[in-house]
N, C-alpha and C positions, 0 to 999 in steps of 0.2 A: 627423375628420369632413370637413375640407376636402379631404383626399386622396381620400376615398371619393366625394365629390361630383364630383371631376374625372372619375371613370370611370363613375359610376352615378347621375347626377343625374336625379331624377324616376322612377327605376326601383324596383321592389319587390325587396328583398334578403332572402335567407335565410342566416343565419349559424349553422351547427350548433355544438352543444357539442363540446368536445374529445372527450368520451365520451358517446355517446347513452345515456340512462337506459333500462335494460331494464325490461320489464313485470314485475309481481309474479310471483315464483316461477321466472322464467326462468334466473336465475343458478344457483340450487340444483337445478333440475330438478324441483322439487315440482309445478309447474304441469303439466308433461307427465305426471308420475306420476298426477295426478288425472284427466287426460284419458283415459289408458289404463285406469285403474280404472273410470271411469264408463262407458266403452265396453263393458268386460267385464260390468259390472252390467246394462247395457241388453241385451246379447246373452243373458244368462242369463234375464232377465225375459221377453224375446220368445220364449224356448224353454220357457216354462212355470214357471220358478222363482218362487215366491210372494214377495210383499213381505216378509213376516215372516221367511222363510228367508234372504233376502238381507240383511236387517237383522242377523241373527245372524252370518252368515258374514263380513260386512265390518265389523262392530262400529259400525254407523251406526244412527241412529234411523229408524223407519219413515217419518217425514215427510221426512227427507233422501233416502231411497231413492225416495220418490214424486217428489220434485223432479227427481231424476236421470232417471228413466224416463219421466216425462210432460212434461219440459221441451221447449218448442218453440223456445226461443231458441238452443239449441246447434245450429249449422249444420255442425259438424265431424263429426257422427256418421256412422259408416260402416255400410252394409248388409253383412250377413254372408251368404255362400253357401259351401257345401262344395266350392269349386273353386279351381284354381290362379290364376285371374284375381282372385278375391276375396282370396286369400292375398297376392298381389302388391300389391293396393291397401292392405291392412293394413301390409305391410312398408314401402311407400313413406311411410306415415304414422307409422312408428316403432312399430307395434303388432303385429308379427308374432307375438309370444308370446301376445297376447290371441286372435288367430285360432287358433293351435294349440290352446289350452285349450278354446276354444269348440267346435272340431272334435272333440276327444277326448271332451268331455263329452256332446255332443248328437248327433253322427253315429256315433261309435264306442261311446258309452255306457260309457266306460272311465274312471271317476273315479279309480280306483287309479293308473292310468298318469299321469293329469293331476296328481294330488297328488304322485306320486313325482318328476316333473320339477321341481316347485316346491321340493323339499327343499334343493337346492343351486343356486348360480348357474350358468347355462349361457350360452354364446354361441350365438345363433341366426342363421343365414345363409340367405338365399334369399327366395322360390324362384328358383333358377338352373337353367338347362338344362344337364344334364351327360350324358355318354355312359352308357348303361345297361350297357355292358360292364364298368364299374367295380364293379357291384353284383351280388350274388347273394342268393338268398332265405335267410332264417334260419328260416323255418317252412314246412311242407308235409308231404305224406304219405310222402315217401321216408325210408328207414331211416337214411341218413347225415345228414339234416337235423337241426339243433340242436333245434328245437321241432316235435314231431310233431303233426299235426292229422288229423282225419277226412278220408279221401280224397274222399268224396262232397260233404261241406261245402266243401272246398277247391275242387273242380272247379266246383261251382255258383257260387262267388264269382268264379272266373276267368271263367266264361261271362258272368256279370253285368257285369263290367267290359268285356269285349270287346264286348258288345251296346251299352253306353253309348258307347264310343269309335267304333264303326262307325256309330252314329246321329249322330255329330258333337257329342256332349255334352261340356262342359268337366268334367274330372275333377280330383280333388284331387292335390296334389303328393305325392311319396313322402317319408317321414320317415326320415332316415339319421343314425345316430350315427357320429362319427369319433373314433377313439381308438387311439393307438399306431400311427398310419399305416394303420389298417384301417377299412373301412366295414362297418356292420351296419344292415340295414334294420329299423326298429322297428315299422313299422305298414304295413298294406296289402300284405303279401306276395303275395296273389292278383293285385293290380293290377300288380305287377312282372312276374309270370308272363304276364298278359294282354298287356302291352306287348311282351314278347319274342316271344310267339306271333304278334303282329301285325307283327313286325319293325320296331318303333319303335327308332330309334337313340339319340335324345336325348329327355329328358323333364324337366320341372321337379322339383327336389328341394329340400327344406329340410334343412339340415345343422345338427345341434346338437353342441356340443363342450363338454366340462367343464373340461379343463385348459388353462391358458394355453399351455403348450408345444405341445399338440396344435393349438391355434388358430393359432399362429405357423407350425407345420409345414404345416397345411392351406393357409394363405395363400401360403406359399412354393411349394408343389407344384401348387396348383390355381387360382392367381390368374387364369389365362386364362378360367376359366368364371364368374368373378364379375362 
């Protein structure tokens, strides 16, 4: 104490612990899991999913669900929009997967796709701007395309996206699967066609990868875009 007084007499000192104690759940990651789960529950509730249905799906009491969706104390909740800007905000908060599932459930109305993604662990990257020259459509009216769709419906969807972009609206990112060094667009093929017709060179994409070897390969070959 005498030595301390020589250098800091009359001053307020802060002496930190050798190891700062982390908040509850931070070490295990459980706290972040709850934040992500609660955000997704809120998104589903705001899109019309009833309390009772949420209770069944997440194995929580209805009272717990009500506390989650009606709480005014949680200031970390994110607004959801079907746009690249919103997806980026979720990604920055570590909740990109929650944005993806909200988009698939309530914009695309594709629960089967959403449920399928949850069956196995996946790496999710993005949204990152990447050259559209890397990607080609996997669905369309052409005979050589993997998934054939009605020409009129496809063209109407392309025009819909072109109108939105020409009006300056923010549009959603493209969803791309990377596997065995190949890209496959999983969602919004008409959007990709609209972008190419408008001669857009780069656009935000979300990449999902299943295998660790593919993940490492992607990072090695496309790190410049991350």
